[in-house]
C-alpha positions, 0 to 999 in steps of 0.5 A, a space after each residue: 500500500 502506498 501513501 500519498 503525503 503530498 499536501 493540498 491547498 484549501 479549495 472551495 466551490 460554489 455555483 451562481 445561477 441567474 441572468 442579472 445582478 451582482 453578489 459579494 463574497 466575504 472572507 475573514 470579515 472582509 467583503 469584496 466589491 459587487 461582482 457582476 454575473 459576467 465576471 471572468 475567472 481573472 476578474 473574480 480572482 482580482 476581486 477576491 485578491 483585493 481583500 486585505 484578508 487574502 493573499 493569492 488564490 486561483 479561480 477556475 470555472 468548469 463551464 463557460 467564461 462567466 461566473 454565473 450562468 442561466 442554469 446550474 452548469 458552472 462550478 466555480 473553484 477558489 483555491 487558496 494559495 497563501 491562506 494556510 489552515 490548521 493541522 491535526 497536531 498542536 503547534 509546537 511553538 504556541 502549544 495550541 491547535 491552529 484553526 482551519 481556513 474559514 469558508 468564503 461566504 456570499 455577502 449581498 446577493 441580488 434577488 435574481 441570483 441563487 448561489 449554492 455553496 460547497 460547504 453546505 454539501 456536495 454540488 452535483 452537476 448533471 444526473 446519472 452515471 455522468 453526474 459530476 460531484 464537487 465537495 470542498 477540499 480542506 487544505 492540509 498545508 499548515 500555518 504554524 509559527 515558523 513552520 515548527 522549524 525555527 524560533 520566532 522573535 515575537 518582538 520583531 516577528 522574524 523567524 530564526 530558522 533551524 539549519 536546513 530550513 529557509 523562507 517558503 512560498 507557502 507551497 514547499 518552494 523557496 519564497 518570501 513568507 519568512 516562515 522556515 517552511 522551505 527545506 534547503 537543498 542538501 549539498 554533498 561534495 566528493 573527491 
């Protein structure tokens, strides 16, 4: 039996059904500007990333080029690239559990629109054996102080990383988060 230890980012789904109007999305008490039904994936991404509570997201549609459709055929996925959640173990620095990424929820919705949220249950498109099912994916990237691979200077907020670790991009690559989440290459010399 093989085990997959690859971590995944939080992915949340929703559908928008309607032919006119706008809606807003709220995440960690920050609300987007009104989003028109004709918003593209790029413009929806820009609206979400304009929130102070979010860094980077990926947005994709399963059908069409607009966020809303006349029928429930387009499932919108929002993948959180920089908002990392909790883990099934205790943060070793703070000695407490780290909360998971909260749900992004609809704020104001025009009366002509209907939004189905993935956190309310599985979103099903179609019927029978060809039906597609979409369920929110809880992220497994954790957001621990200094990634439990360093010591935080709480006065400056800067991590002092243990040997072999450095700043990551939040996705296991080298980056500028200052979190000690990057495993630095191990060099060996021969001869």
